[in-house]
N, CA, C, O and the ligand as a Tripos MOL2 file, in Angstrom:
@<TRIPOS>MOLECULE
protein
  261   259    66     0     0
PROTEIN
NO_CHARGES

@<TRIPOS>ATOM
      1 N         102.9160   85.2090   95.8580 N.3       1 MET1
      2 CA        103.2080   85.3430   97.2920 C.3       1 MET1
      3 C         102.8780   86.7380   97.7840 C.2       1 MET1
      4 O         103.2650   87.7190   97.1480 O.2       1 MET1
      5 N         102.2000   86.8480   98.8550 N.am      2 ALA2
      6 CA        101.8900   88.1740   99.3770 C.3       2 ALA2
      7 C         103.1700   88.8390   99.9550 C.2       2 ALA2
      8 O         103.9990   88.1780  100.5800 O.2       2 ALA2
      9 N         103.2930   90.0830   99.7400 N.am      3 LYS3
     10 CA        104.4800   90.8650  100.2690 C.3       3 LYS3
     11 C         104.1240   91.1620  101.7500 C.2       3 LYS3
     12 O         102.9690   91.3490  102.1310 O.2       3 LYS3
     13 N         105.1860   91.1890  102.5270 N.am      4 LYS4
     14 CA        105.0730   91.4530  103.9190 C.3       4 LYS4
     15 C         104.8970   92.9250  104.2030 C.2       4 LYS4
     16 O         105.5230   93.7630  103.5540 O.2       4 LYS4
     17 N         104.0360   93.2570  105.1830 N.am      5 ARG5
     18 CA        103.8820   94.5980  105.5030 C.3       5 ARG5
     19 C         105.1540   95.0980  106.2880 C.2       5 ARG5
     20 O         105.9080   94.3100  106.8590 O.2       5 ARG5
     21 N         105.3310   96.3960  106.2770 N.am      6 LYS6
     22 CA        106.4870   96.9430  106.8810 C.3       6 LYS6
     23 C         106.2090   97.7090  108.2380 C.2       6 LYS6
     24 O         105.2690   98.5000  108.3200 O.2       6 LYS6
     25 N         106.9820   97.4710  109.2080 N.am      7 ALA7
     26 CA        106.8110   98.1350  110.4590 C.3       7 ALA7
     27 C         107.7540   99.3830  110.4810 C.2       7 ALA7
     28 O         108.8580   99.3370  109.9390 O.2       7 ALA7
     29 N         107.3370  100.3890  111.0590 N.am      8 CYS8
     30 CA        108.1720  101.6270  111.1790 C.3       8 CYS8
     31 C         109.0870  101.4300  112.4270 C.2       8 CYS8
     32 O         108.6390  101.0190  113.4970 O.2       8 CYS8
     33 N         110.3850  101.7480  112.2240 N.am      9 ARG9
     34 CA        111.3520  101.5570  113.3910 C.3       9 ARG9
     35 C         111.1200  102.7700  114.4030 C.2       9 ARG9
     36 O         111.5070  102.6750  115.5680 O.2       9 ARG9
     37 N         110.5230  103.8300  113.9590 N.am     10 GLU10
     38 CA        110.3890  104.9400  114.8830 C.3      10 GLU10
     39 C         109.1350  104.7600  115.7720 C.2      10 GLU10
     40 O         109.2170  104.9100  116.9910 O.2      10 GLU10
     41 N         107.9780  104.4390  115.1610 N.am     11 CYS11
     42 CA        106.7690  104.4270  115.9980 C.3      11 CYS11
     43 C         106.0670  103.0860  115.9400 C.2      11 CYS11
     44 O         105.0010  102.9480  116.5400 O.2      11 CYS11
     45 N         106.6100  102.0790  115.2440 N.am     12 HIS12
     46 CA        106.1210  100.6810  115.2610 C.3      12 HIS12
     47 C         104.7840  100.5930  114.4320 C.2      12 HIS12
     48 O         104.1440   99.5430  114.4780 O.2      12 HIS12
     49 N         104.3860  101.5360  113.7610 N.am     13 TYR13
     50 CA        103.1330  101.5030  112.9920 C.3      13 TYR13
     51 C         103.3960  100.5630  111.8610 C.2      13 TYR13
     52 O         104.4840  100.5580  111.2860 O.2      13 TYR13
     53 N         102.3570   99.7200  111.5150 N.am     14 ILE14
     54 CA        102.4200   98.7490  110.4370 C.3      14 ILE14
     55 C         101.8830   99.4310  109.1000 C.2      14 ILE14
     56 O         100.7320   99.8540  108.9900 O.2      14 ILE14
     57 N         102.8230   99.4890  108.1200 N.am     15 ASN15
     58 CA        102.4850  100.1820  106.7980 C.3      15 ASN15
     59 C         102.3120   99.1060  105.7530 C.2      15 ASN15
     60 O         102.7940   97.9840  105.9080 O.2      15 ASN15
     61 N         101.6040   99.4680  104.6640 N.am     16 GLU16
     62 CA        101.4330   98.5800  103.5340 C.3      16 GLU16
     63 C         102.7400   98.2700  102.8690 C.2      16 GLU16
     64 O         103.6650   99.0760  102.9670 O.2      16 GLU16
     65 N         102.8840   97.0770  102.1520 N.am     17 PRO17
     66 CA        104.1770   96.7370  101.5830 C.3      17 PRO17
     67 C         104.7950   97.7520  100.5870 C.2      17 PRO17
     68 O         106.0090   97.8220  100.3920 O.2      17 PRO17
     69 N         103.9220   98.4940  100.0020 N.am     18 ASP18
     70 CA        104.3950   99.3890   98.9260 C.3      18 ASP18
     71 C         104.7580  100.7620   99.4790 C.2      18 ASP18
     72 O         105.2700  101.5960   98.7310 O.2      18 ASP18
     73 N         104.5200  101.0210  100.7290 N.am     19 ASN19
     74 CA        104.8290  102.2130  101.3960 C.3      19 ASN19
     75 C         106.3740  102.4680  101.5320 C.2      19 ASN19
     76 O         107.1360  101.6090  101.9750 O.2      19 ASN19
     77 N         106.7580  103.6520  101.1380 N.am     20 GLN20
     78 CA        108.1730  104.0100  101.3440 C.3      20 GLN20
     79 C         108.4190  104.8050  102.6350 C.2      20 GLN20
     80 O         109.5160  104.8240  103.1940 O.2      20 GLN20
     81 N         107.3840  105.4300  103.0540 N.am     21 THR21
     82 CA        107.5040  106.1990  104.3580 C.3      21 THR21
     83 C         106.2820  105.8300  105.2190 C.2      21 THR21
     84 O         105.2620  105.3670  104.7060 O.2      21 THR21
     85 N         106.4090  106.0430  106.5240 N.am     22 CYS22
     86 CA        105.4310  105.6300  107.4530 C.3      22 CYS22
     87 C         104.1680  106.5690  107.3940 C.2      22 CYS22
     88 O         104.3150  107.7910  107.3790 O.2      22 CYS22
     89 N         102.9920  106.0120  107.3630 N.am     23 ASN23
     90 CA        101.7140  106.6880  107.2850 C.3      23 ASN23
     91 C         101.5050  107.4280  108.6210 C.2      23 ASN23
     92 O         100.7670  108.4120  108.6780 O.2      23 ASN23
     93 N         102.1280  106.9710  109.6400 N.am     24 ASN24
     94 CA        101.8700  107.6240  110.9160 C.3      24 ASN24
     95 C         102.7630  108.6870  111.2770 C.2      24 ASN24
     96 O         102.2640  109.7150  111.7360 O.2      24 ASN24
     97 N         104.0860  108.5960  111.1340 N.am     25 CYS25
     98 CA        105.0480  109.5740  111.4940 C.3      25 CYS25
     99 C         105.9180  110.1190  110.3990 C.2      25 CYS25
    100 O         106.6840  111.0590  110.6140 O.2      25 CYS25
    101 N         105.8100  109.5430  109.2340 N.am     26 GLY26
    102 CA        106.5240  110.0880  108.1070 C.3      26 GLY26
    103 C         107.9120  109.5570  107.9460 C.2      26 GLY26
    104 O         108.5690  109.8990  106.9630 O.2      26 GLY26
    105 N         108.4010  108.7490  108.8380 N.am     27 SER27
    106 CA        109.7950  108.2210  108.7790 C.3      27 SER27
    107 C         109.9230  107.3230  107.6040 C.2      27 SER27
    108 O         108.9660  106.6680  107.1910 O.2      27 SER27
    109 N         111.1350  107.2890  107.0480 N.am     28 SER28
    110 CA        111.4080  106.3700  105.9350 C.3      28 SER28
    111 C         112.1810  105.1420  106.4470 C.2      28 SER28
    112 O         112.7440  104.3680  105.6730 O.2      28 SER28
    113 N         112.1850  104.9950  107.7830 N.am     29 SER29
    114 CA        112.8960  103.8780  108.3660 C.3      29 SER29
    115 C         111.9600  102.7510  108.5960 C.2      29 SER29
    116 O         111.5140  102.5270  109.7210 O.2      29 SER29
    117 N         111.6180  101.9600  107.4480 N.am     30 LEU30
    118 CA        110.6730  100.8690  107.5450 C.3      30 LEU30
    119 C         111.3640   99.5640  107.3980 C.2      30 LEU30
    120 O         112.3440   99.4690  106.6590 O.2      30 LEU30
    121 N         110.8850   98.5240  108.0850 N.am     31 THR31
    122 CA        111.5020   97.2400  107.9470 C.3      31 THR31
    123 C         110.4930   96.1080  107.9120 C.2      31 THR31
    124 O         109.4170   96.1950  108.5040 O.2      31 THR31
    125 N         110.8810   94.9770  107.1640 N.am     32 GLU32
    126 CA        109.9530   93.8790  107.1770 C.3      32 GLU32
    127 C         110.3700   92.9320  108.2940 C.2      32 GLU32
    128 O         109.7160   91.9040  108.4690 O.2      32 GLU32
    129 N         111.3340   93.1920  108.9980 N.am     33 ASP33
    130 CA        111.7910   92.3420  110.1060 C.3      33 ASP33
    131 C         111.1940   92.8010  111.4260 C.2      33 ASP33
    132 O         111.8110   93.5290  112.2040 O.2      33 ASP33
    133 N         109.8960   92.3160  111.6560 N.am     34 TRP34
    134 CA        109.2480   92.6650  112.8130 C.3      34 TRP34
    135 C         108.3250   91.5200  113.3120 C.2      34 TRP34
    136 O         108.0040   90.6220  112.5330 O.2      34 TRP34
    137 N         107.9030   91.5370  114.5710 N.am     35 ALA35
    138 CA        107.1490   90.4510  115.1200 C.3      35 ALA35
    139 C         106.0490   90.9640  116.0420 C.2      35 ALA35
    140 O         106.1940   92.0080  116.6770 O.2      35 ALA35
    141 N         104.9500   90.2220  116.1090 N.am     36 GLY36
    142 CA        103.9030   90.5140  117.0970 C.3      36 GLY36
    143 C         103.0280   91.6820  116.6250 C.2      36 GLY36
    144 O         103.3590   92.8540  116.8050 O.2      36 GLY36
    145 N         101.9100   91.3140  116.0200 N.am     37 TYR37
    146 CA        100.9730   92.4180  115.5330 C.3      37 TYR37
    147 C          99.9850   92.7510  116.6490 C.2      37 TYR37
    148 O          99.4000   91.8440  117.2430 O.2      37 TYR37
    149 N          99.7950   94.0050  116.9350 N.am     38 VAL38
    150 CA         98.7850   94.4210  117.8870 C.3      38 VAL38
    151 C          97.9430   95.5440  117.3330 C.2      38 VAL38
    152 O          98.4780   96.5520  116.8690 O.2      38 VAL38
    153 N          96.6290   95.3850  117.3740 N.am     39 VAL39
    154 CA         95.7360   96.4150  116.9310 C.3      39 VAL39
    155 C          95.3270   97.2330  118.0580 C.2      39 VAL39
    156 O          94.7930   96.6770  119.0180 O.2      39 VAL39
    157 N          95.5230   98.5450  118.0560 N.am     40 ILE40
    158 CA         95.1960   99.4610  119.0870 C.3      40 ILE40
    159 C          94.0030  100.3360  118.6240 C.2      40 ILE40
    160 O          94.1660  101.1300  117.6980 O.2      40 ILE40
    161 N          92.8500  100.2120  119.2260 N.am     41 THR41
    162 CA         91.6420  100.8800  118.7890 C.3      41 THR41
    163 C          91.3870  102.1360  119.6800 C.2      41 THR41
    164 O          90.8620  103.1360  119.1910 O.2      41 THR41
    165 N          91.7460  102.0810  120.9370 N.am     42 HIS42
    166 CA         91.5430  103.1840  121.7790 C.3      42 HIS42
    167 C          92.7820  103.5410  122.5990 C.2      42 HIS42
    168 O          92.8550  103.2090  123.7820 O.2      42 HIS42
    169 N          93.7100  104.1820  122.0130 N.am     43 PRO43
    170 CA         95.0200  104.3670  122.5900 C.3      43 PRO43
    171 C          95.0270  105.0590  123.9610 C.2      43 PRO43
    172 O          95.9160  104.8190  124.7790 O.2      43 PRO43
    173 N          94.0330  105.9160  124.2030 N.am     44 GLU44
    174 CA         93.9820  106.6350  125.4610 C.3      44 GLU44
    175 C          93.4920  105.6860  126.5680 C.2      44 GLU44
    176 O          93.6360  106.0200  127.7450 O.2      44 GLU44
    177 N          92.9470  104.5710  126.2520 N.am     45 GLN45
    178 CA         92.5120  103.5700  127.2360 C.3      45 GLN45
    179 C          93.3470  102.3580  127.3060 C.2      45 GLN45
    180 O          93.0170  101.4430  128.0610 O.2      45 GLN45
    181 N          94.4370  102.2810  126.5520 N.am     46 SER46
    182 CA         95.2190  101.0550  126.4220 C.3      46 SER46
    183 C          96.5880  101.2710  127.2040 C.2      46 SER46
    184 O          97.2860  102.2790  127.0970 O.2      46 SER46
    185 N          96.8460  100.2460  127.9520 N.am     47 GLU47
    186 CA         98.1680  100.2770  128.6670 C.3      47 GLU47
    187 C          99.2390   99.9540  127.6780 C.2      47 GLU47
    188 O         100.3410  100.4950  127.7640 O.2      47 GLU47
    189 N          98.9520   99.0890  126.7390 N.am     48 VAL48
    190 CA         99.9850   98.7060  125.7080 C.3      48 VAL48
    191 C         100.3660   99.9540  124.9440 C.2      48 VAL48
    192 O         101.5430  100.1990  124.6820 O.2      48 VAL48
    193 N          99.3350  100.7660  124.5750 N.am     49 ALA49
    194 CA         99.5560  101.9650  123.7730 C.3      49 ALA49
    195 C         100.3700  102.9840  124.5290 C.2      49 ALA49
    196 O         101.2170  103.6570  123.9420 O.2      49 ALA49
    197 N         100.1290  103.1130  125.8290 N.am     50 THR50
    198 CA        100.8540  104.0220  126.7440 C.3      50 THR50
    199 C         102.3680  103.5480  126.7450 C.2      50 THR50
    200 O         103.3000  104.3330  126.5710 O.2      50 THR50
    201 N         102.5130  102.2500  126.9470 N.am     51 GLU51
    202 CA        103.9170  101.7220  127.0770 C.3      51 GLU51
    203 C         104.6780  101.9430  125.7380 C.2      51 GLU51
    204 O         105.8880  102.1680  125.7240 O.2      51 GLU51
    205 N         103.9550  101.8740  124.6680 N.am     52 MET52
    206 CA        104.5680  101.9910  123.2910 C.3      52 MET52
    207 C         104.6270  103.4230  122.7940 C.2      52 MET52
    208 O         105.1720  103.7020  121.7250 O.2      52 MET52
    209 N         104.0500  104.3420  123.5950 N.am     53 ASN53
    210 CA        103.9360  105.8110  123.1090 C.3      53 ASN53
    211 C         103.0990  105.9150  121.9250 C.2      53 ASN53
    212 O         103.4250  106.7120  121.0450 O.2      53 ASN53
    213 N         102.0180  105.1720  121.8000 N.am     54 VAL54
    214 CA        101.1210  105.2040  120.6880 C.3      54 VAL54
    215 C          99.9130  106.1500  121.0170 C.2      54 VAL54
    216 O          99.2400  106.0190  122.0390 O.2      54 VAL54
    217 N          99.6940  107.1030  120.0780 N.am     55 SER55
    218 CA         98.5800  108.0140  120.3220 C.3      55 SER55
    219 C          97.4710  107.8870  119.2420 C.2      55 SER55
    220 O          96.3720  108.4210  119.3910 O.2      55 SER55
    221 N          97.7980  107.1740  118.1760 N.am     56 GLU56
    222 CA         96.8950  106.9960  117.0940 C.3      56 GLU56
    223 C          96.3620  105.5850  117.0190 C.2      56 GLU56
    224 O          97.1350  104.6600  117.2680 O.2      56 GLU56
    225 N          95.0670  105.3370  116.6860 N.am     57 ALA57
    226 CA         94.6660  103.9710  116.5640 C.3      57 ALA57
    227 C          95.2310  103.3520  115.3090 C.2      57 ALA57
    228 O          95.5200  104.0590  114.3440 O.2      57 ALA57
    229 N          95.3880  102.0830  115.3060 N.am     58 GLY58
    230 CA         95.9280  101.3640  114.1480 C.3      58 GLY58
    231 C          96.6240  100.0790  114.4960 C.2      58 GLY58
    232 O          96.5490   99.6320  115.6400 O.2      58 GLY58
    233 N          97.2880   99.4820  113.5630 N.am     59 GLY59
    234 CA         98.0850   98.2310  113.6710 C.3      59 GLY59
    235 C          99.5290   98.5830  113.9800 C.2      59 GLY59
    236 O         100.1440   99.4060  113.3030 O.2      59 GLY59
    237 N         100.0720   97.9260  115.0460 N.am     60 TYR60
    238 CA        101.4570   98.1890  115.4700 C.3      60 TYR60
    239 C         102.2760   96.8690  115.6260 C.2      60 TYR60
    240 O         101.6950   95.8160  115.8870 O.2      60 TYR60
    241 N         103.5320   96.9290  115.4770 N.am     61 ALA61
    242 CA        104.3900   95.7870  115.7380 C.3      61 ALA61
    243 C         104.8390   95.8290  117.1420 C.2      61 ALA61
    244 O         105.1770   96.9120  117.6190 O.2      61 ALA61
    245 N         104.8770   94.7020  117.8820 N.am     62 LEU62
    246 CA        105.3930   94.7100  119.2120 C.3      62 LEU62
    247 C         106.9070   94.7750  119.2200 C.2      62 LEU62
    248 O         107.5140   95.4670  120.0370 O.2      62 LEU62
    249 N         107.4960   94.0510  118.3080 N.am     63 LYS63
    250 CA        108.9990   94.0480  118.2500 C.3      63 LYS63
    251 C         109.4040   94.4190  116.8070 C.2      63 LYS63
    252 O         108.8830   93.9030  115.8180 O.2      63 LYS63
    253 N         110.3800   95.3610  116.7660 N.am     64 VAL64
    254 CA        110.9590   95.8310  115.4810 C.3      64 VAL64
    255 C         112.4440   95.7310  115.6230 C.2      64 VAL64
    256 O         113.0380   96.2750  116.5550 O.2      64 VAL64
    257 N         113.0740   94.9910  114.6400 N.am     65 ARG65
    258 CA        114.5270   94.8900  114.7230 C.3      65 ARG65
    259 C         115.2700   95.8800  113.9540 C.2      65 ARG65
    260 O         116.5010   95.8730  113.9630 O.2      65 ARG65
    261 ZN        106.3810  105.7160  112.0700 Zn       66 ZN66
@<TRIPOS>BOND
     1     1     2 1
     2     2     3 1
     3     3     4 2
     4     3     5 am
     5     5     6 1
     6     6     7 1
     7     7     8 2
     8     7     9 am
     9     9    10 1
    10    10    11 1
    11    11    12 2
    12    11    13 am
    13    13    14 1
    14    14    15 1
    15    15    16 2
    16    15    17 am
    17    17    18 1
    18    18    19 1
    19    19    20 2
    20    19    21 am
    21    21    22 1
    22    22    23 1
    23    23    24 2
    24    23    25 am
    25    25    26 1
    26    26    27 1
    27    27    28 2
    28    27    29 am
    29    29    30 1
    30    30    31 1
    31    31    32 2
    32    31    33 am
    33    33    34 1
    34    34    35 1
    35    35    36 2
    36    35    37 am
    37    37    38 1
    38    38    39 1
    39    39    40 2
    40    39    41 am
    41    41    42 1
    42    42    43 1
    43    43    44 2
    44    43    45 am
    45    45    46 1
    46    46    47 1
    47    47    48 2
    48    47    49 am
    49    49    50 1
    50    50    51 1
    51    51    52 2
    52    51    53 am
    53    53    54 1
    54    54    55 1
    55    55    56 2
    56    55    57 am
    57    57    58 1
    58    58    59 1
    59    59    60 2
    60    59    61 am
    61    61    62 1
    62    62    63 1
    63    63    64 2
    64    63    65 am
    65    65    66 1
    66    66    67 1
    67    67    68 2
    68    67    69 am
    69    69    70 1
    70    70    71 1
    71    71    72 2
    72    71    73 am
    73    73    74 1
    74    74    75 1
    75    75    76 2
    76    75    77 am
    77    77    78 1
    78    78    79 1
    79    79    80 2
    80    79    81 am
    81    81    82 1
    82    82    83 1
    83    83    84 2
    84    83    85 am
    85    85    86 1
    86    86    87 1
    87    87    88 2
    88    87    89 am
    89    89    90 1
    90    90    91 1
    91    91    92 2
    92    91    93 am
    93    93    94 1
    94    94    95 1
    95    95    96 2
    96    95    97 am
    97    97    98 1
    98    98    99 1
    99    99   100 2
   100    99   101 am
   101   101   102 1
   102   102   103 1
   103   103   104 2
   104   103   105 am
   105   105   106 1
   106   106   107 1
   107   107   108 2
   108   107   109 am
   109   109   110 1
   110   110   111 1
   111   111   112 2
   112   111   113 am
   113   113   114 1
   114   114   115 1
   115   115   116 2
   116   115   117 am
   117   117   118 1
   118   118   119 1
   119   119   120 2
   120   119   121 am
   121   121   122 1
   122   122   123 1
   123   123   124 2
   124   123   125 am
   125   125   126 1
   126   126   127 1
   127   127   128 2
   128   127   129 am
   129   129   130 1
   130   130   131 1
   131   131   132 2
   132   131   133 am
   133   133   134 1
   134   134   135 1
   135   135   136 2
   136   135   137 am
   137   137   138 1
   138   138   139 1
   139   139   140 2
   140   139   141 am
   141   141   142 1
   142   142   143 1
   143   143   144 2
   144   143   145 am
   145   145   146 1
   146   146   147 1
   147   147   148 2
   148   147   149 am
   149   149   150 1
   150   150   151 1
   151   151   152 2
   152   151   153 am
   153   153   154 1
   154   154   155 1
   155   155   156 2
   156   155   157 am
   157   157   158 1
   158   158   159 1
   159   159   160 2
   160   159   161 am
   161   161   162 1
   162   162   163 1
   163   163   164 2
   164   163   165 am
   165   165   166 1
   166   166   167 1
   167   167   168 2
   168   167   169 am
   169   169   170 1
   170   170   171 1
   171   171   172 2
   172   171   173 am
   173   173   174 1
   174   174   175 1
   175   175   176 2
   176   175   177 am
   177   177   178 1
   178   178   179 1
   179   179   180 2
   180   179   181 am
   181   181   182 1
   182   182   183 1
   183   183   184 2
   184   183   185 am
   185   185   186 1
   186   186   187 1
   187   187   188 2
   188   187   189 am
   189   189   190 1
   190   190   191 1
   191   191   192 2
   192   191   193 am
   193   193   194 1
   194   194   195 1
   195   195   196 2
   196   195   197 am
   197   197   198 1
   198   198   199 1
   199   199   200 2
   200   199   201 am
   201   201   202 1
   202   202   203 1
   203   203   204 2
   204   203   205 am
   205   205   206 1
   206   206   207 1
   207   207   208 2
   208   207   209 am
   209   209   210 1
   210   210   211 1
   211   211   212 2
   212   211   213 am
   213   213   214 1
   214   214   215 1
   215   215   216 2
   216   215   217 am
   217   217   218 1
   218   218   219 1
   219   219   220 2
   220   219   221 am
   221   221   222 1
   222   222   223 1
   223   223   224 2
   224   223   225 am
   225   225   226 1
   226   226   227 1
   227   227   228 2
   228   227   229 am
   229   229   230 1
   230   230   231 1
   231   231   232 2
   232   231   233 am
   233   233   234 1
   234   234   235 1
   235   235   236 2
   236   235   237 am
   237   237   238 1
   238   238   239 1
   239   239   240 2
   240   239   241 am
   241   241   242 1
   242   242   243 1
   243   243   244 2
   244   243   245 am
   245   245   246 1
   246   246   247 1
   247   247   248 2
   248   247   249 am
   249   249   250 1
   250   250   251 1
   251   251   252 2
   252   251   253 am
   253   253   254 1
   254   254   255 1
   255   255   256 2
   256   255   257 am
   257   257   258 1
   258   258   259 1
   259   259   260 2
@<TRIPOS>SUBSTRUCTURE
     1 MET1         2 RESIDUE 1 A MET
     2 ALA2         6 RESIDUE 1 A ALA
     3 LYS3        10 RESIDUE 1 A LYS
     4 LYS4        14 RESIDUE 1 A LYS
     5 ARG5        18 RESIDUE 1 A ARG
     6 LYS6        22 RESIDUE 1 A LYS
     7 ALA7        26 RESIDUE 1 A ALA
     8 CYS8        30 RESIDUE 1 A CYS
     9 ARG9        34 RESIDUE 1 A ARG
    10 GLU10       38 RESIDUE 1 A GLU
    11 CYS11       42 RESIDUE 1 A CYS
    12 HIS12       46 RESIDUE 1 A HIS
    13 TYR13       50 RESIDUE 1 A TYR
    14 ILE14       54 RESIDUE 1 A ILE
    15 ASN15       58 RESIDUE 1 A ASN
    16 GLU16       62 RESIDUE 1 A GLU
    17 PRO17       66 RESIDUE 1 A PRO
    18 ASP18       70 RESIDUE 1 A ASP
    19 ASN19       74 RESIDUE 1 A ASN
    20 GLN20       78 RESIDUE 1 A GLN
    21 THR21       82 RESIDUE 1 A THR
    22 CYS22       86 RESIDUE 1 A CYS
    23 ASN23       90 RESIDUE 1 A ASN
    24 ASN24       94 RESIDUE 1 A ASN
    25 CYS25       98 RESIDUE 1 A CYS
    26 GLY26      102 RESIDUE 1 A GLY
    27 SER27      106 RESIDUE 1 A SER
    28 SER28      110 RESIDUE 1 A SER
    29 SER29      114 RESIDUE 1 A SER
    30 LEU30      118 RESIDUE 1 A LEU
    31 THR31      122 RESIDUE 1 A THR
    32 GLU32      126 RESIDUE 1 A GLU
    33 ASP33      130 RESIDUE 1 A ASP
    34 TRP34      134 RESIDUE 1 A TRP
    35 ALA35      138 RESIDUE 1 A ALA
    36 GLY36      142 RESIDUE 1 A GLY
    37 TYR37      146 RESIDUE 1 A TYR
    38 VAL38      150 RESIDUE 1 A VAL
    39 VAL39      154 RESIDUE 1 A VAL
    40 ILE40      158 RESIDUE 1 A ILE
    41 THR41      162 RESIDUE 1 A THR
    42 HIS42      166 RESIDUE 1 A HIS
    43 PRO43      170 RESIDUE 1 A PRO
    44 GLU44      174 RESIDUE 1 A GLU
    45 GLN45      178 RESIDUE 1 A GLN
    46 SER46      182 RESIDUE 1 A SER
    47 GLU47      186 RESIDUE 1 A GLU
    48 VAL48      190 RESIDUE 1 A VAL
    49 ALA49      194 RESIDUE 1 A ALA
    50 THR50      198 RESIDUE 1 A THR
    51 GLU51      202 RESIDUE 1 A GLU
    52 MET52      206 RESIDUE 1 A MET
    53 ASN53      210 RESIDUE 1 A ASN
    54 VAL54      214 RESIDUE 1 A VAL
    55 SER55      218 RESIDUE 1 A SER
    56 GLU56      222 RESIDUE 1 A GLU
    57 ALA57      226 RESIDUE 1 A ALA
    58 GLY58      230 RESIDUE 1 A GLY
    59 GLY59      234 RESIDUE 1 A GLY
    60 TYR60      238 RESIDUE 1 A TYR
    61 ALA61      242 RESIDUE 1 A ALA
    62 LEU62      246 RESIDUE 1 A LEU
    63 LYS63      250 RESIDUE 1 A LYS
    64 VAL64      254 RESIDUE 1 A VAL
    65 ARG65      258 RESIDUE 1 A ARG
    66 ZN66       261 GROUP 0 **** ****
């Protein structure tokens, strides 16, 4: 069974299952309890990215509990 990837509670970045800290912001507050995967390729042109305060391209969770 595939392990679920972990979303960062701080920046919503999606990290690999084995990560202990966030690849994007370095926070150790990761959770498997998230929903809604969004890929942001051009943060500076994306309304979603602006709303989520995302400045780096990558995969993000819409909702993190
Ligand atoms: Zn993060």
